[in-house]
Structure formats: C-alpha cells, structure tokens
N, C-alpha and C positions, 0 to 999 in steps of 0.2 A: 504494500500500500504506500501511497505517497506521503510526503511530509507536508502536504497541504491537506486540509480537510474540508469537505464541502458540506454545507448545510442547506437544507431545503434544496438541494441537498448539500451538506457540508463536505466538500471533497478534501481528502487529506493527501497532500502531495509532498514529495521530497523537495519540491520546488523551493520551498522556503517557509494555510486557508487552508478539494474537495469537500467546505464546506466547503460538507458541502456545507459557516455563518451565511446569512443571506443578505442580499443587497437591497437598496433603497427603492421605495416606490409606493404609490398608492395602489388601489386596485387597478389603476392604470399603470402605475409603476414608472418611475423615472430615476435616472442617475446622472448627475451633472458631471461632465468631464472637465474638471478644472484642476490645473496642476501641471506637473512636468510631463510632457509627452513630445517626443521628437521622432521624425521620420526623415530619412535622408532625401535630398532633393532628387537624386536619381531614381529613388523609389517611386516618386510621384509619376514620372513618365512611364515607368514599368507598369504600375497599376492601372494606367489609363490606356494601355494597349487595346485597340479596338478589335483587331483580328487575332484571336487566340487560336493557334493550330490544334487540330485533333491528333490524338495518338501520343505514344510515348509513356515513359514511366518516370516518376519522381521518387527519389529515396530521401527520407527524412530521418535525422537522428533523434532518437527518443531516449530520454534519460531514465525511464522507469518502465518496467514491465508490470502490468496490473496483476493483481491476485486472481481476479475472475471477471466475468462479463455479466454477472447477475446484478444489474444496476440497483435492484431493490435490496439485495442482501447486504449484510454487514461487511462482506468481503469486497463490495463494489464501490468503495469510496476513493478509488484512485483517480487523481486528476488526469493522469495520462490516459487511463482507460476511457475516461469521459471525453477527452479531446480527440483521441484517435478513432474510437469505435462508436461510442454512444451518440455523439452529436450527428454523425453522418448516417446512422442506421435507424434510429428511433424517431418515429413521427412525434410531433409535439404540437400542442394547440397554439403556443405563442413562441416567437423568437424574440431575443433581446438584441435590438439593433440601434445604431446611432441615427438621430435625425439630422437635418441640415445644420443645426446649431451645435452638433457634437454631444447632444444629450441622449443617454441611453433610454429607450422606451420599450415597453412590451408591445409587440406588433403581432396581430393575428397572423399565423402562418398560412401557407398554401394548403394545409390540411383542411382549413375551414373556408366557407364561402365568404366570410367577412367577420367583423367583430361580433362575438356572442352577445346575446341580450342578457341584461342583468335586472332582476327584480329584487328589491330589498325588503318589501313588506307584503304580507305579514311574515313571510319567511324569505330568506335569501334563496333565489333560484337563478341558475345560470343555464342558458340554452345554447348549445353548440350545434351549428349547422355544418355538416361534413361535406367537403368538396366531392361531388360525384365522380371526379376523375381520380381521387385518392385510392390507391390499391396497394396491397402488399406485394412482395416480389414474386409470389406465386399467382398473382392476378386476382386474388380475392379482395373484395372491397374492404376498406377500413370502415368500421361501423361503430354505432353507439355501444354495441356489446363489448368492443375493445376498451372503451372508457370504463364500462362497468366492471369488466374483468380486472383492469388495472387497479381500480379503487378497492375491489374485494381483496385482491392480493396484498395490498398495502395494509389494510386494517385487520385482516384475518390471518395473514401468512406468518410463518416463523422466521426469526432472525432477520427482521426488517430494519434497515439502516435508520430510517426516520419516518414517523407517521404524521408529522406536523401538517395540519390542514385537512388531510384526508379523513381524520377522525371527526372533523366537524361536519362531514357529509352524512346525511340521513339516508339518501337513496340516489340511485342513478337509473332513470327510466330509459330503457333501450327498446321500447315497443316499436319505435320507428327507427329502422337501421340507419337512416340518414340524419337523425337528430338525437343528441344526447341531452337529457334534461337532468341537471344535477341540483338536488334540493338539499339545503344545509339544515342541520339541527340547531346550530348556533352560528352567528355571523363569522365569516372569515374574509377579511378585507384583501388579503393577498391571494385571492382565488386564481389570478392569472399565473401564479407559480405552480399551480396544480396541473397535472397532465402536461407538464412542460419540461424544462431542462433537467430537473432533478432526476426523473425516471423516464420521461417520455410515455408512450402508450404501447402496450404489449398486445400481440395478436391472440385474441381469444380462441379463434378457430384452430390454432396450432397448439396452444398450451393448456386449454381447459382439460381437466382430468389428469394432467401430468404434473410431475415435480418440476416446478419452474426453475428452481436453482440447478437441479441436475441437467435440465435442458439447455441452460444458458451459460453456466459458469465457465466452460471452456470455449466459449464462442457459440455462434448460432448462424444458420444458413439463410434465415429469412431477413427481410429488411423492409422498412417503410420510409426510407430516406434515399438520398442519391447514391449511397455506397453500400456495398455488401462486404462481409468478412469472407475473403477467399480462403485464408489459412492463418493459423497461429502456430508458428514454430517456436515452442517454448524455449526461452532463454536467448532466442535469436531475433525474431522479427514477427510482425503482423503485416499481412498483405491485404489491401482493400481494392476492390474492383467495382465498376459501375453496376448499379441496379438497373437492368434493362426495362423494368416496369415503372420506374420512377416517373411521375407525372409532371414534375417541375423541370428545371434546367438540367439536362443530362450532362454528366461529367464528360469533359473533353479528353482527359487522360485515359490511357488504357488501364493503368494501375498506379497505386501509391504504396510504397513499402516503408514501413516504420521500422528502422533498424535500431535495436537496443544497444545503447552505449554504456560502458562501465561507469563512467563519470564525466564531469564537465570537460576535463582536459582531453579525454579520449574523443568526446563529441566534437570539440573544437578542431582537433587534429584531423578527424574525418571530414569536417567541413572544409578546412583549408587545403586538404589534399584531394578534394572533389569526389570523395567517396559518398558523400550525401550532399543534397542540394539545399537543404534548409535545416535549421536547428532552433530550438526554443530553450536556450540554456539557462540554468540557474545563474543568478548574478554573483558568481564567485569573483574574488579579487583578480585572479589571473585572467578570467574572461573579460572583465572590465578593462584591464590593461591591454589585452589584445584588440578589443573593439576600438579603444582610443588610439591605438597605434595604426589602425586602418586595415581593412580587409579588402584587397583588390577584387573586383568582379562581383561584389556582393552589395546588398542593400540591408538597411537596418531600421528597426522600429523599437524605440525605447519608451515605455509607457509606465509612468508612476501613478496614473489615475486608474488603478486596477481594482479588480474584485478580490485581491489578495491582501492579507495582512498577517504579520508575524508577531507573536507575543511570547512572553514567558508565561506559560500556563501553570498555575499553582494548585496543588491538591489541598483544598481547604479543610479536608478531614484528617490530614496527616500532620503529626507533630514534626517540626515546630510551627508549621503554617496553619494549624488549627487556631492560632492566636492572631487576631486582627492586628494587634500591635506589632507582631513580628513581620507580618506581610507589609505593613506600612513602613517599617524600618528597612526592609529589603528595598522598597521602592526609593527611599531616600539615600540608599547606599550605592546607587548605580548612576553613572553619567550616560544616560541613554543617547543624548545628542552626539556625544563623542563616539559611541559605538556605531551609530548610523552613519556618521560622516566617514568613519574609517572604512566601513563596508561598502557604502554606495556613493560617497562623495564624488568619485570619478565619473558618475553618470548624472550628477546634479541633484542627488537626494541627500540632504544634509541634516534634516531635523527628524526627531523621533515622532512617531504617531502617538497622539494623545487621546485616543478613543479606541475601544475594542470593537472595531468594525472597519469595513473596507472604505477607501476614499470615495467610491461612487455612491455612498449612501449618506453623504454629509447633510442632506436636508433633514434627516431624521436623527441627527447626532449632535451631541455637544462635543465638537471637535477639540475643545480645550479641557476636557474633563480631567485628564491626568497631567495637565501642564504644571501643576504645583510640585509634582514629584521630580525634582531635580536633585543633583548630588548635594546632600546636606548632612554631613556626619554628626553634627550637633543634634539635629532632630532625631536621627537614627538612635543616637546614644540615649536621649531622653526617653524615647519610646521603649527601648529595650530595658533600661533601668526601671522604668515605671511598671514594666511587666514582670519584674523580679529577676532579671538577668544581671550577672556581674561579670566584668571582664577579667580573665585570668592573666597570669604572668606571660602566657604564650600569645596574648592578644586576642584570644577567642572567648566570647561570652559563654557562660554556663549558668544553669539553673537546676536546682535540686540534684546536683551531681552529674547532670547531662550537659554536654557541650552543645553549642548552637551549630549543629551539623546537619546538612541536608545533601541530597544527591540530585544532580541535574542530569536529565536524559534527553537525547535527541537522536537523529538518524545517523547511524554509523557511516563514516566515509564522506560525510558532507563537510568539506574543508572550511567553508564559510561559517557554518554553525560551530564547528570545532574551534575555530578562531574566536568566535563570539564567546564560547564557554571559557576559553583561556583568559580572555579579557575580563569576563565577569568574575572569574575565580580570583584574579588579582584585586579587582575593585572591592569585592566583598570581604576578602581577607583583611584589607585595610579597615573595614567597618566592623570587624569582629565576627564574621560568619566563616564557618569552615565548610566550603563547598567542594563536594566530590563529584566525579564524572563517571557515568556508567551508561554508555550509548548502546543502542541495539539496532538490529536490522529493521527496516521500515515495516515489513510485514509483521514482525513481532511487536514492535512499538505500538502500531495502530490496530493490530488484530487482537492483542490480548493485554499488553502491559497497561496502556492508558484506559481502555474500557474497564478493566478489573481493578484499577486504582493502585497498581503496583509502582508508584512513583511519588516523589516529593514535588518536583517541578520539571517542566519539559519545555523545549524550544521547538516550535513547528508553526506552520501557517495554515490559514483557512482560505479556501477558494470558493467564491460564490458561483452558484449555477442558476440563480434567478434573481429578479429584482424584488427584494422583500427586506424591510429594515429590521426585522425582529432577530434578537439573539436568544429567544426563549429556548430554542433547541439546545443551546450551549450552556445556559445558566439557570433555567427554571428547575426548581427542585424536583418536579415530577419527572424530569428526564435524567435523574441520577441513575447510572447503571447499577444493577444489583443482581445477585444470584437469582432472585425471584423473577426478574424480567429478562433473565439470561443475558445480562450485560448489554442490552440493546439500546439504552439511552445514550445521548451524546453529551450530557453534562459530566464530562470526564473529570472536571475540577471539583466535583462534589460540592458545588456552590449551593448553599441553602440559606437564602436571605428573603424572608417573607415579603418585605416591602419591595424588593426587586421583582419577585414573582408577580406582584400586583401590577407594576408598570409594564412588564413584558407581556402580561396577559391582555392589557389594554391594546398594545400594538397588534397582537394577534387576533383580537376579537371585536374591535370597535371600527365601524365603517366611517366614522368621522375623522377625516384626515388631519384636522387641526389637533384633535385629541391624541391621535397617534404620534404626531410630531412632538407634542408636549411630553407625552409619556416616554418617547425615545430619549429625549434630553434628560428627563428625570432619572431614567434608568442608568444612563451613563454616569450621572453624578453619584448614584448609589454604588455603582461598580467601582468608581474611583475611591469613594470614601472607605469601602471595604477591601480595596485592592484584591478583588476576586482573582485577578490575573494582572499582568503588566504588559501593555502594548509596547512593541519595539519599533517596527517600521512598516510603511506601506510597501510591501514587497514588489519591486518593479518587474515588469514584463520585458524581456529582451527577445526579439524575434529577428533572426538573420536568414536571408535567402539569397541564392545565387541569381545572377542576371539571366541565367538560363530559364528561370521560371517566369512565365508571362501571365498577365491577368490581374484582377483586383486583389493582390496579396495584402493582407492587413491583419492586425491583431484585434480581437474582440475581447473586452475585459471580462465577459461572462461566458461566452461560448468557446473561447479559445481562438488560436490562430488558423485553424483548419476548417472553420465553420462554412466557408464558401469555396472550398477546395474543388467543388464541381465546376467552378468557373475558371480554374487555372489551366494553363497549358505549359508546354516545355519546348524550347528551341530544339530543332533536329540536331 
C-alpha cells in the first residue's frame, strides 16, 4: 500500500494522503487552485497539439505496486493503484475537473445524460439518468442495478475501506434500468462523492452472487472506462489496453505499460535513459536537484495546490501521547518551516501546512489553525513540567520512572521521510524527547500496523479522491478501528474528542453550506488545540514526461496525472 492514504476514499501512498482525507466542496463541490503551480513553457505547446497520432505504446515509471485491485477492500487504498487502474476502468457519476478559472469542480461524467436532480425535502433524493450509450466492455448496458449493487457492497460487505456517505442511503430504486433513484435516510451534502472517484461503480451482472474481493483483487477483465487491464505481472508491470466498447473518446495509444521502479532514483535513471516516457516521482531531494539542473527533451509540471498533505500522525491512545500536554509540547519542539524548506525549498515550497487537510479544500478550512505551533522550547518545557515530567541528567524528560520515549514509523526506503525522521530526532532530543525509529514496508504499515494501532507516531500523507471537506473518516471516534469492527475504521490516530465529532458530523450531515464552512473552521481549531496530529507540508505533485508524448498531458490534483490518458499519443 502506498504512503499516501485516501479518504472518501483516503488513499495511502508512498508518495509522501489514498485518502483516501477528502477535499473541499459543497454538494456541488469546488476546490480553489491557489498557490504554487508551474508548468514548463514547452509543455504548453505539447499539450495543445491538435493532431495526436494513433498507435504506439507509452511506458510509465510507477513507484509503487498496489496490494490489490479490490477498490472497496481495505487492501485497495493504494494511490498508484487508483491512478493506474481504477481511474481508467471504473465508471463514475462525477469527474473532478478544473474550470476556466482553475477551480476544481464536480462535473457530471459521460456516464450520465447530465446533472442529476436533487430533492432535499422531505427527504434527500438524488436521481441519476444513465447515458444510453454507456456499456461495459462486454457490451452490456451500465444500469441502475450497478448503482444498487455498489451501494449494497459498501454497506453490507466485509473488510470495506470506508463506508462514509453510503450508510446515509436508505435505498436505491433500480426498477428503471436507465434511472437510479437514491433516497437518503439522513442528509449527506457530499453526495457527489458517492459512486465517484472513491470506488466508482461495479458491474452487477458480472459480480452478483460472487466474492467481489476474490474476483477483483488480482485485477479484472471487465471495464466501464476507456482502458482495460490486459495483464498484471506481479513485481514487474501493469499493462493497460483500450476498451473497444468505450462510448467516450477512444484511446489513441495501443497500450500503456506501468513499469514498477524500486525507488525514486531508479525511476529517474529510467526516465533519463529513455526506458520510460513519463514519471510521477516523489519529491525527494535528489529528484528536486535533478529537475532544477534541467532534463533535456522533457516537460515538467510542479503543483503544490494538491489533494495531498503530509503530517505527523499521532496515536492519541498510546503513552506518552495519550496526554494532550505532551502532544502540544511535541508541536512546540519542532521547527516545521525549517523542515519544509529543507525538503521542498528547491521547488518553491517553503512554509509548513497549518491545517490537517489538503490545499484544495481551503474554503472549508482554517488554514492558520496550527500557525501558533512554532519552535518554542520554553513553552514545551512549561507544558511538560506542568504534566509532571522532569528533565534528567541525560537531557531527556521522565515521569514516574519512565522516560519520554516514543517510536516514529514511516515507509521503509523513503529517503525523504528518513531524512525528515533524522531531523526530527535531533530537534526533539534538544527538547527532551527520546525519539526512536522503526520503519516498515508500506504494505505492513498501512495493512496492519496503523489500523491495529501498533505505533506511537507515523509520517505519511493523505491523497484525496473526491471533493469533500470532511475529515470525519480520519478523526471521528466512530471510525476508530477495533477488533470488533475488524480494524476497518480509518481513525488510525484513535482520536476521541466529542466536540470535534460534533463539528465533523455537521460537515457530513448539514446541507447548509455556510454551516458546513463554519463547522470546518471550528473543527480545525479543535484539532489544533488538541494536537490530534501535526501537519507538515502540502505534498507537491511532480509530473515529468518526454517530448515524445503528445496530447493534453497534465496533472489533476484529485484524479491523478493519467486521468485523460485516452487523449494522449506518442511520436513514431
């Protein structure tokens, strides 16, 4: 699994968010693209090429192999799995696209005949009219029964990644195959996130009566998008080919091969030696240096207005962080701006993120919520001593015979994160914390360690897959993973703050946009006061591609860089 996590879905990716935390928007959903975003001048002419040739293969370097392709299952939270396979094969009711002003909007996809109708009284009812041209790759129509099957699987299936929103649905009427009527038991303002990027829509005529996870986890031969999974050679590559039955813009390429790379350095070397034509690398320091040095014959897009955000995620139920004072002292012991500038200053990102949410959801956020947490050892000292801690001769605090020791965990082999850990270790030692490091493989970290709470603190990112401002999936106490719920909740930090639950529930359940915005800002203040976790950076997206690739190549902060790959071509 990746080191980004997505919510609604929270995608977990090695990137640096598969949250799947969710992004900003009303039931209409919008995300403002303000901040650092650069695209090379040459890229502009490349993306505006009018005559894109047909045929050929593009090979793309992929830094992560997903654990599975069951997008509903707990194993399906890989951001790379989402970008490579899910976006191109799963039909969805809405796409997240930029408008002319650069603002992300929920736009009804070509699966539908147009914008669904919304009734809010006496009950919330959404009616989807399905495009009569929309068919699965076997030629069978996509119908309202597919909507109903998807909903049923999310709310009744086992080992489901996230049920947010779907549990608000009372029924899905599929009596008319061309019309899905979704009635809610209680309001859900982010209804456009449902049947969307998080899971998409599954084929009922293929999967009904079967084990969905078994049928999909190693890939699937059906598709409702422009691409199909031709093959998945484990540990090596995934090959995508056009879906001949797709009713939208047919892919121009014969195939796309995603070649798994061991790490960012290997990925860069493959790109520079023309073994791959595009990469979406983690913003490692050596990658930033190579980009700034110039890459002949290549285009670049660097985007800091992303659906990604990286934090120090704190287990609120584990000593010593079961104490709010200790969590606050930790926040005052770290120079976050210095960390971010060291990591990303080379690409123009100099300041720490001060809210636990992605940059594109700023309308619903208090973007300065954590701004007071700057390096202040006097405040850290006061907090710790007030909580009963005494500094020993070795410079480390202790209480009741136990030292102020904790273990930081992240994805093994990620050089940037390892560098971050080393810097944190030094800063925190000066403040009287004894920080140890015990990293793990991504699959172990996100598959068992974090869900089961076997950690004190961790560094990873969340990736948004829809425009929805709520962090409830991450911080509402009802989503704490337990043995009773088979560790299926996403509140891995074990946050349990009743007043925070109240505000996050308003965001999820109130159709009044002004009330939701106010609740979002109030929730951010509560999270900062309690330091439920500590934001670090708006993890930038870096997309590099060869001049050989033609067409509208661009990054999408929610759908990823391959969302319009069906419009790409390649020079002979």
